[in-house]
PyMOL Python script that loads the backbone (N, CA, C, O; Angstrom):
from pymol import cmd

cmd.read_pdbstr("""\
ATOM      1  N   MET A   1       0.801  -1.137   0.161  1.00  0.00           N
ATOM      2  CA  MET A   1      -0.051  -0.101  -0.123  1.00  0.00           C
ATOM      3  C   MET A   1       0.997   1.235   0.004  1.00  0.00           C
ATOM      4  O   MET A   1       1.955   1.281   0.776  1.00  0.00           O
ATOM      5  N   LYS A   2       0.623   2.214  -0.855  1.00  0.00           N
ATOM      6  CA  LYS A   2       1.342   3.421  -0.883  1.00  0.00           C
ATOM      7  C   LYS A   2       0.483   4.387  -0.158  1.00  0.00           C
ATOM      8  O   LYS A   2      -0.740   4.274  -0.068  1.00  0.00           O
ATOM      9  N   ILE A   3       1.456   5.701   0.547  1.00  0.00           N
ATOM     10  CA  ILE A   3       0.801   6.381   1.255  1.00  0.00           C
ATOM     11  C   ILE A   3       1.132   7.929   0.396  1.00  0.00           C
ATOM     12  O   ILE A   3       2.258   8.398   0.229  1.00  0.00           O
ATOM     13  N   ARG A   4       0.032   8.447   0.000  1.00  0.00           N
ATOM     14  CA  ARG A   4       0.312   9.690  -0.963  1.00  0.00           C
ATOM     15  C   ARG A   4      -0.482  10.780  -0.400  1.00  0.00           C
ATOM     16  O   ARG A   4      -1.304  10.644   0.506  1.00  0.00           O
ATOM     17  N   ASN A   5      -0.145  12.009  -1.070  1.00  0.00           N
ATOM     18  CA  ASN A   5      -0.683  13.336  -0.606  1.00  0.00           C
ATOM     19  C   ASN A   5      -2.048  13.171  -1.484  1.00  0.00           C
ATOM     20  O   ASN A   5      -3.172  13.135  -0.985  1.00  0.00           O
ATOM     21  N   SER A   6      -1.756  13.078  -2.882  1.00  0.00           N
ATOM     22  CA  SER A   6      -2.940  13.168  -3.910  1.00  0.00           C
ATOM     23  C   SER A   6      -2.980  11.997  -4.457  1.00  0.00           C
ATOM     24  O   SER A   6      -2.022  11.415  -4.967  1.00  0.00           O
ATOM     25  N   LEU A   7      -4.370  11.510  -4.351  1.00  0.00           N
ATOM     26  CA  LEU A   7      -4.873  10.073  -4.644  1.00  0.00           C
ATOM     27  C   LEU A   7      -5.426  10.286  -6.252  1.00  0.00           C
ATOM     28  O   LEU A   7      -5.623   9.337  -7.009  1.00  0.00           O
ATOM     29  N   LYS A   8      -5.585  11.367  -6.529  1.00  0.00           N
ATOM     30  CA  LYS A   8      -6.248  11.593  -7.978  1.00  0.00           C
ATOM     31  C   LYS A   8      -5.569  11.193  -9.050  1.00  0.00           C
ATOM     32  O   LYS A   8      -6.243  10.841 -10.018  1.00  0.00           O
ATOM     33  N   SER A   9      -4.149  11.148  -9.147  1.00  0.00           N
ATOM     34  CA  SER A   9      -3.381  10.411  -9.990  1.00  0.00           C
ATOM     35  C   SER A   9      -3.222   9.011  -9.907  1.00  0.00           C
ATOM     36  O   SER A   9      -2.884   8.352 -10.890  1.00  0.00           O
ATOM     37  N   LEU A  10      -3.448   8.504  -8.779  1.00  0.00           N
ATOM     38  CA  LEU A  10      -3.257   7.019  -8.714  1.00  0.00           C
ATOM     39  C   LEU A  10      -4.743   6.651  -9.013  1.00  0.00           C
ATOM     40  O   LEU A  10      -4.867   5.432  -9.126  1.00  0.00           O
ATOM     41  N   LYS A  11      -5.743   7.246  -9.151  1.00  0.00           N
ATOM     42  CA  LYS A  11      -7.096   6.583  -9.454  1.00  0.00           C
ATOM     43  C   LYS A  11      -7.133   6.299 -10.770  1.00  0.00           C
ATOM     44  O   LYS A  11      -7.880   5.417 -11.195  1.00  0.00           O
ATOM     45  N   ASP A  12      -6.254   7.083 -11.648  1.00  0.00           N
ATOM     46  CA  ASP A  12      -6.438   7.128 -13.383  1.00  0.00           C
ATOM     47  C   ASP A  12      -5.535   5.835 -13.484  1.00  0.00           C
ATOM     48  O   ASP A  12      -5.706   5.329 -14.593  1.00  0.00           O
ATOM     49  N   ARG A  13      -4.818   5.269 -12.873  1.00  0.00           N
ATOM     50  CA  ARG A  13      -3.941   4.229 -13.360  1.00  0.00           C
ATOM     51  C   ARG A  13      -4.477   2.989 -13.888  1.00  0.00           C
ATOM     52  O   ARG A  13      -3.939   2.313 -14.765  1.00  0.00           O
ATOM     53  N   HIS A  14      -5.809   2.675 -13.174  1.00  0.00           N
ATOM     54  CA  HIS A  14      -6.411   1.211 -13.535  1.00  0.00           C
ATOM     55  C   HIS A  14      -7.834   1.665 -13.766  1.00  0.00           C
ATOM     56  O   HIS A  14      -8.212   2.712 -13.242  1.00  0.00           O
ATOM     57  N   ARG A  15      -8.592   0.994 -14.467  1.00  0.00           N
ATOM     58  CA  ARG A  15      -9.970   1.279 -14.588  1.00  0.00           C
ATOM     59  C   ARG A  15     -11.071   0.832 -13.377  1.00  0.00           C
ATOM     60  O   ARG A  15     -12.231   1.164 -13.134  1.00  0.00           O
ATOM     61  N   ASP A  16     -10.267   0.065 -12.851  1.00  0.00           N
ATOM     62  CA  ASP A  16     -11.126  -0.738 -11.668  1.00  0.00           C
ATOM     63  C   ASP A  16     -10.787   0.048 -10.418  1.00  0.00           C
ATOM     64  O   ASP A  16     -11.422  -0.204  -9.394  1.00  0.00           O
ATOM     65  N   ASN A  17      -9.838   0.986 -10.409  1.00  0.00           N
ATOM     66  CA  ASN A  17      -9.565   1.703  -9.118  1.00  0.00           C
ATOM     67  C   ASN A  17     -11.068   2.488  -8.639  1.00  0.00           C
ATOM     68  O   ASN A  17     -11.916   3.027  -9.350  1.00  0.00           O
ATOM     69  N   ARG A  18     -11.015   2.315  -7.169  1.00  0.00           N
ATOM     70  CA  ARG A  18     -12.384   2.932  -6.428  1.00  0.00           C
ATOM     71  C   ARG A  18     -11.626   4.018  -5.660  1.00  0.00           C
ATOM     72  O   ARG A  18     -10.415   3.887  -5.479  1.00  0.00           O
ATOM     73  N   VAL A  19     -12.288   5.083  -5.201  1.00  0.00           N
ATOM     74  CA  VAL A  19     -11.877   5.950  -4.107  1.00  0.00           C
ATOM     75  C   VAL A  19     -13.073   5.656  -2.962  1.00  0.00           C
ATOM     76  O   VAL A  19     -14.272   5.616  -3.236  1.00  0.00           O
ATOM     77  N   ILE A  20     -12.495   5.456  -1.612  1.00  0.00           N
ATOM     78  CA  ILE A  20     -13.260   4.880  -0.702  1.00  0.00           C
ATOM     79  C   ILE A  20     -12.980   5.579   0.602  1.00  0.00           C
ATOM     80  O   ILE A  20     -11.800   5.592   0.954  1.00  0.00           O
ATOM     81  N   ARG A  21     -13.791   6.110   1.309  1.00  0.00           N
ATOM     82  CA  ARG A  21     -13.606   6.874   2.622  1.00  0.00           C
ATOM     83  C   ARG A  21     -14.011   5.963   3.562  1.00  0.00           C
ATOM     84  O   ARG A  21     -15.106   5.401   3.529  1.00  0.00           O
ATOM     85  N   ARG A  22     -13.013   5.763   4.559  1.00  0.00           N
ATOM     86  CA  ARG A  22     -13.149   4.988   5.756  1.00  0.00           C
ATOM     87  C   ARG A  22     -12.737   5.501   6.922  1.00  0.00           C
ATOM     88  O   ARG A  22     -11.572   5.892   6.862  1.00  0.00           O
ATOM     89  N   ARG A  23     -13.338   5.670   8.124  1.00  0.00           N
ATOM     90  CA  ARG A  23     -12.970   6.195   9.230  1.00  0.00           C
ATOM     91  C   ARG A  23     -11.897   7.446   9.028  1.00  0.00           C
ATOM     92  O   ARG A  23     -10.747   7.461   9.466  1.00  0.00           O
ATOM     93  N   GLY A  24     -12.438   8.315   8.388  1.00  0.00           N
ATOM     94  CA  GLY A  24     -11.482   9.683   8.020  1.00  0.00           C
ATOM     95  C   GLY A  24     -10.452   9.476   7.081  1.00  0.00           C
ATOM     96  O   GLY A  24      -9.830  10.478   6.727  1.00  0.00           O
ATOM     97  N   ARG A  25     -10.170   8.477   6.648  1.00  0.00           N
ATOM     98  CA  ARG A  25      -8.953   8.103   5.731  1.00  0.00           C
ATOM     99  C   ARG A  25      -9.573   7.884   4.235  1.00  0.00           C
ATOM    100  O   ARG A  25     -10.704   7.458   4.004  1.00  0.00           O
ATOM    101  N   THR A  26      -8.696   8.226   3.371  1.00  0.00           N
ATOM    102  CA  THR A  26      -9.262   8.132   2.002  1.00  0.00           C
ATOM    103  C   THR A  26      -8.362   6.862   1.491  1.00  0.00           C
ATOM    104  O   THR A  26      -7.183   6.778   1.836  1.00  0.00           O
ATOM    105  N   TYR A  27      -8.977   5.879   0.650  1.00  0.00           N
ATOM    106  CA  TYR A  27      -8.373   4.937   0.092  1.00  0.00           C
ATOM    107  C   TYR A  27      -8.848   4.745  -1.393  1.00  0.00           C
ATOM    108  O   TYR A  27      -9.975   5.038  -1.792  1.00  0.00           O
ATOM    109  N   ILE A  28      -7.794   4.188  -2.191  1.00  0.00           N
ATOM    110  CA  ILE A  28      -7.927   3.595  -3.366  1.00  0.00           C
ATOM    111  C   ILE A  28      -7.807   1.970  -3.282  1.00  0.00           C
ATOM    112  O   ILE A  28      -6.791   1.322  -3.028  1.00  0.00           O
ATOM    113  N   ILE A  29      -9.174   1.467  -3.574  1.00  0.00           N
ATOM    114  CA  ILE A  29      -8.915   0.011  -3.593  1.00  0.00           C
ATOM    115  C   ILE A  29      -9.182  -0.528  -5.159  1.00  0.00           C
ATOM    116  O   ILE A  29      -9.765   0.118  -6.030  1.00  0.00           O
ATOM    117  N   ASN A  30      -8.692  -1.681  -5.280  1.00  0.00           N
ATOM    118  CA  ASN A  30      -8.926  -2.599  -6.802  1.00  0.00           C
ATOM    119  C   ASN A  30      -9.187  -3.890  -6.385  1.00  0.00           C
ATOM    120  O   ASN A  30      -8.404  -4.684  -5.863  1.00  0.00           O
ATOM    121  N   LYS A  31     -10.482  -4.047  -6.689  1.00  0.00           N
ATOM    122  CA  LYS A  31     -10.684  -5.749  -6.511  1.00  0.00           C
ATOM    123  C   LYS A  31     -10.073  -6.691  -7.607  1.00  0.00           C
ATOM    124  O   LYS A  31      -9.839  -7.879  -7.386  1.00  0.00           O
ATOM    125  N   THR A  32      -9.842  -6.093  -8.756  1.00  0.00           N
ATOM    126  CA  THR A  32      -9.243  -7.099  -9.690  1.00  0.00           C
ATOM    127  C   THR A  32      -7.800  -6.867  -9.725  1.00  0.00           C
ATOM    128  O   THR A  32      -7.283  -7.939 -10.040  1.00  0.00           O
ATOM    129  N   ASN A  33      -6.982  -6.044  -9.565  1.00  0.00           N
ATOM    130  CA  ASN A  33      -5.858  -5.945  -9.581  1.00  0.00           C
ATOM    131  C   ASN A  33      -5.278  -4.925  -8.036  1.00  0.00           C
ATOM    132  O   ASN A  33      -5.184  -3.705  -7.902  1.00  0.00           O
ATOM    133  N   ARG A  34      -4.952  -6.164  -6.971  1.00  0.00           N
ATOM    134  CA  ARG A  34      -4.865  -5.744  -5.718  1.00  0.00           C
ATOM    135  C   ARG A  34      -3.443  -5.132  -5.434  1.00  0.00           C
ATOM    136  O   ARG A  34      -3.080  -4.981  -4.268  1.00  0.00           O
ATOM    137  N   ARG A  35      -2.686  -4.800  -6.425  1.00  0.00           N
ATOM    138  CA  ARG A  35      -1.439  -4.101  -6.157  1.00  0.00           C
ATOM    139  C   ARG A  35      -1.577  -2.415  -6.398  1.00  0.00           C
ATOM    140  O   ARG A  35      -0.567  -1.725  -6.265  1.00  0.00           O
ATOM    141  N   PHE A  36      -2.697  -1.880  -6.709  1.00  0.00           N
ATOM    142  CA  PHE A  36      -3.079  -0.586  -6.856  1.00  0.00           C
ATOM    143  C   PHE A  36      -3.768   0.105  -5.597  1.00  0.00           C
ATOM    144  O   PHE A  36      -4.605   0.996  -5.744  1.00  0.00           O
ATOM    145  N   LYS A  37      -3.339  -0.390  -4.275  1.00  0.00           N
ATOM    146  CA  LYS A  37      -3.617   0.274  -3.098  1.00  0.00           C
ATOM    147  C   LYS A  37      -3.115   1.255  -2.564  1.00  0.00           C
ATOM    148  O   LYS A  37      -1.888   1.318  -2.482  1.00  0.00           O
ATOM    149  N   ALA A  38      -4.003   2.373  -2.014  1.00  0.00           N
ATOM    150  CA  ALA A  38      -3.237   3.617  -1.715  1.00  0.00           C
ATOM    151  C   ALA A  38      -3.955   4.165  -0.542  1.00  0.00           C
ATOM    152  O   ALA A  38      -5.110   3.767  -0.387  1.00  0.00           O
ATOM    153  N   ARG A  39      -3.449   5.050   0.353  1.00  0.00           N
ATOM    154  CA  ARG A  39      -4.304   5.408   1.435  1.00  0.00           C
ATOM    155  C   ARG A  39      -3.558   7.109   1.557  1.00  0.00           C
ATOM    156  O   ARG A  39      -2.415   7.509   1.332  1.00  0.00           O
ATOM    157  N   GLN A  40      -4.919   7.867   2.055  1.00  0.00           N
ATOM    158  CA  GLN A  40      -4.300   9.263   2.243  1.00  0.00           C
ATOM    159  C   GLN A  40      -4.737   9.504   3.750  1.00  0.00           C
ATOM    160  O   GLN A  40      -5.685   8.897   4.248  1.00  0.00           O
ATOM    161  N   GLY A  41      -4.007  10.397   4.407  1.00  0.00           N
ATOM    162  CA  GLY A  41      -4.277  10.715   5.796  1.00  0.00           C
ATOM    163  C   GLY A  41      -4.163   9.759   6.751  1.00  0.00           C
ATOM    164  O   GLY A  41      -4.393  10.033   7.929  1.00  0.00           O
TER     165      GLY A  41
END
""", "prot")
cmd.dss("prot")
cmd.show_as("cartoon", "prot")
cmd.util.cbc("prot")
cmd.orient("prot")
């Protein structure tokens, strides 16, 4: 998992990336290709 300031650029790397907010943190998750995980905050 990468920790980044800006997740907008990571969202466009794969078509299945989803932006999800959990417990005050923002995550990028991808069900099909799990190496595209990222967290902010």
